[in-house]
C-alpha positions in Angstrom: -38.5 -63.9 -244.6 -38.9 -66.0 -247.2 -41.6 -68.6 -247.2 -39.1 -71.2 -247.3 -37.9 -70.3 -243.9 -40.9 -69.9 -242.4 -41.5 -73.2 -242.9 -38.6 -74.3 -241.5 -39.0 -72.4 -238.4 -42.7 -73.7 -238.1 -41.3 -77.2 -238.3 -38.8 -76.6 -235.8 -41.1 -75.3 -233.3 -43.2 -78.6 -233.9 -40.2 -80.8 -233.3 -37.4 -79.6 -232.0 -38.8 -76.6 -229.6 -38.7 -78.9 -226.4 -35.2 -80.2 -227.0 -33.9 -77.0 -227.2 -35.7 -75.4 -224.3 -34.2 -79.0 -222.5 -30.7 -77.9 -223.7 -31.0 -74.0 -222.7 -32.5 -75.5 -219.0 -29.3 -78.1 -218.8 -26.9 -74.7 -219.5 -28.4 -72.3 -217.7 -30.3 -74.5 -214.7 -33.5 -72.5 -214.7 -36.4 -74.2 -216.9 -38.4 -70.9 -216.7 -35.7 -68.9 -218.0 -34.4 -71.3 -220.6 -38.5 -71.4 -222.3 -38.6 -67.8 -222.3 -35.1 -67.1 -223.5 -35.9 -69.9 -226.2 -39.6 -67.8 -227.3 -37.6 -64.8 -227.3 -35.1 -66.3 -229.4 -37.9 -67.4 -232.0 -39.5 -63.9 -232.0 -36.2 -62.4 -232.4 -35.2 -64.6 -235.5 -38.6 -63.6 -236.9 -38.1 -59.7 -236.3 -34.7 -59.3 -237.0 -33.7 -62.3 -239.1 -29.9 -62.5 -239.6 -28.0 -61.8 -242.7 -27.1 -65.6 -243.8 -29.7 -67.8 -242.6 -29.3 -70.7 -240.0 -28.6 -73.8 -241.8 -29.7 -75.5 -238.1 -32.9 -73.7 -236.6 -32.3 -75.8 -233.3 -28.1 -74.8 -233.1 -28.9 -71.4 -233.6 -31.4 -70.9 -231.4 -30.1 -72.5 -228.7 -26.9 -70.4 -228.9 -29.1 -67.3 -229.1 -31.4 -68.3 -226.0 -28.9 -69.6 -224.1 -27.2 -65.9 -224.1 -30.7 -64.5 -223.5 -30.8 -66.8 -220.5 -27.6 -66.2 -219.0 -28.1 -62.8 -219.5 -31.4 -62.6 -217.7 -29.4 -64.6 -214.6 -26.9 -62.0 -215.0 -29.2 -59.0 -214.2 -31.2 -60.8 -211.7 -27.8 -61.5 -209.7 -27.1 -58.1 -209.8 -30.3 -56.8 -208.3 -30.1 -59.0 -205.5 -26.4 -58.1 -204.9 -28.0 -54.7 -204.9 -31.1 -55.4 -202.7 -29.0 -57.0 -200.4 -27.1 -53.6 -200.0 -30.1 -51.8 -198.6 -30.6 -51.0 -195.0 -33.2 -53.1 -193.8 -36.4 -51.8 -192.8 -36.7 -49.7 -190.2 -36.9 -51.2 -187.0 -39.2 -48.2 -185.3 -42.5 -49.4 -187.5 -41.8 -53.1 -186.8 -41.5 -52.4 -183.1 -44.9 -50.2 -182.9 -46.7 -53.1 -185.1 -45.3 -55.5 -182.8 -46.1 -53.7 -179.5 -49.9 -52.9 -180.7 -52.7 -54.7 -177.8 -53.8 -57.7 -179.2 -57.4 -55.8 -179.6 -56.2 -52.6 -181.8 -54.4 -55.0 -184.0 -57.6 -56.9 -184.4 -59.7 -53.9 -184.6 -57.4 -52.1 -187.2 -57.6 -55.0 -189.5 -61.2 -54.8 -189.8 -61.1 -51.5 -191.0 -61.4 -51.0 -194.7 -57.9 -51.0 -196.5 -57.5 -47.5 -197.4 -58.8 -46.6 -193.7 -56.4 -49.0 -192.1 -53.3 -47.8 -194.8 -54.1 -44.4 -193.5 -54.5 -44.9 -189.7 -51.0 -47.2 -189.8 -49.1 -44.3 -191.6 -50.7 -41.5 -189.4 -50.6 -43.1 -185.8 -47.9 -45.7 -186.0 -45.7 -44.2 -188.7 -46.1 -40.3 -187.6 -46.6 -39.4 -191.0 -48.4 -36.1 -191.4 -51.5 -35.8 -193.2 -50.0 -33.6 -195.9 -47.2 -36.4 -196.3 -50.5 -39.1 -196.7 -52.4 -37.3 -199.0 -49.2 -36.7 -201.3 -48.2 -40.3 -201.1 -51.7 -41.5 -202.1 -52.6 -38.9 -204.5 -55.7 -37.4 -202.8 -56.5 -34.4 -200.8 -56.0 -33.6 -197.3 -59.5 -33.8 -197.0 -59.9 -37.4 -198.0 -57.1 -38.2 -195.3 -58.8 -36.2 -192.4 -62.1 -38.0 -193.4 -60.6 -41.5 -193.5 -58.9 -41.0 -190.1 -62.2 -39.5 -188.6 -64.0 -42.6 -189.9 -61.2 -45.1 -188.6 -61.4 -43.2 -185.4 -65.2 -43.8 -184.9 -64.7 -47.3 -186.0 -61.9 -48.6 -183.9 -63.8 -46.9 -181.0 -67.0 -48.7 -181.4 -64.9 -52.1 -181.9 -63.0 -51.2 -178.6 -66.1 -50.2 -177.0 -64.8 -46.2 -176.2 -66.4 -43.0 -177.2 -64.6 -41.3 -180.4 -63.1 -38.5 -178.1 -62.2 -40.5 -175.0 -57.8 -40.8 -174.3 
């Protein structure tokens, strides 16, 4: 890119950038997407300049940014449609969590995050120690230790012995 072109682009950014972002926002209806698309268009112009230099940077970047913004919104729409096709979350898990005794739920919330996570996966979701270890990327011994500590903390919080049923 020539020095004159770089100076023209700098002048564009200094004077016309806000107008181009506003124009792209009006075209696509989303300010954040418009601002990102305009910035991407400027970076693209610097990284891979077109064979013939644009006579009007504002018009060139508006067109390129509008196309990029439409692509972004189209992709978001496709992602949303794909997510909408997914089955709803397993109701058994929601039922297990909602049916917990209030004291047990409070005691679970007071556990350290890793212990709480392992307890919920093991006792409420019925995952085996091996499945939990594999999913978390830890050893089975670590899962067993966390379960042991969590049982003792829950027992102390609920006023029961750890071995009581």
